[in-house]
N, C-alpha and C positions, 0 to 999 in steps of 0.2 A: 569519521574514519570508516573506511570500507573493510569488510571482513570477507574471507573466502567462504563460499557456500559449503556447508557440511554435507558430505555424501550420505545418501539414504536418510535425509532428515524428514522426508515425507513420502508416503507411499505413492506410486504412480509418478506422473510428470509434474515438475514444478513450473509455475508460470512466472517468468521474469519480465519486468517491464522497465524501460529505460528511466533512470532517475536523473533529475527531478521532473523533466518535461513530460515524459510518457505517463508518469504517475499522476501528475497534475491534470493532464488531458483526460485520463481515465476517470478521475474523480471530479471533473469539471471544477477545478480550483486553480488558483494562480500557481506559478512555478515556485513561489516562495513557500507555499503551504507544506509540501512534502519536506522541504528543508527545515521548517520549524518542527515538524513531527519528529525528524531525526536529530537535528542539532540542539534545539532548545529543550524539547520535552523528552527526548530519548525513547520514543514510543515505537519506532520502527528501525529495522536493520537495513544497511546498504551493503550490497555485495559487489565485489569487483570481479568481472569475468572478462578475460582477454583485454585488460586495460580500460574497460568501460564500466560505468556504475549502473547497477540495477536494483530494483526492489522486487521481492517475492510478492506477487499480487495477493495470494492467499494469506500470507503473513500480515500484510497491511489491513486486509479486511477483518481478520481475527483481532488485530490490535484495536481496530475501530470499535468493534462490538464490546471487547473487554473494557475499553476506556469509557464507553457509554454506560455500561453496567456499574462500574466503579463510581462514575460521576453521579449516577442516580442514588447510590447508597450514601454518598457523601453530600448529597443535595447541592450540587454545583453544576456549572455548565461543562460539558465534555470538552477536552482539549483537541479532540479529533472530530471534525465534521466535514462532510463533503457537500458538493453542490449538485449532486445527482438529483433528478426530479423524483419525487415520491408519487407513486400511483396507488391510490387507495391506502392500504396498510403496509404494503411491501415497497421495497426500493426497486425501481426499474433500473436494470443494469444497461449501461450504454455499450454498444459494440465498438471496440477499438478499431481504428483503421488498419488495414493489412500493413504489416511491417513495423507497427508501433510497439510490438511485443515480440518476445522470443520464448519458445517452449524448449526447455532444456531437460533432458532425461536425467534420472538419478545416476 
């Protein structure tokens, strides 16, 4: 179920990415993966803007980190993993193609 984005939820500009295909491309995962994160596990929010569905990219990344930390405490596999390549100790971020995301001001 999509929710309306709350105004002033984050300082600066929020980065919205089309759900589920844009989110899947950004995290190098199948289009089913973001649907599982939202529908099955309830880990991310989906926003409806002008009749289209989006994820807040920063929210998804924060949820991924929080889930990894919780999984480590509970000694289980995290429910959110992505297919991005890891370079050394850090995650290398992929650059999304032009037009696959939308920047919306608060």
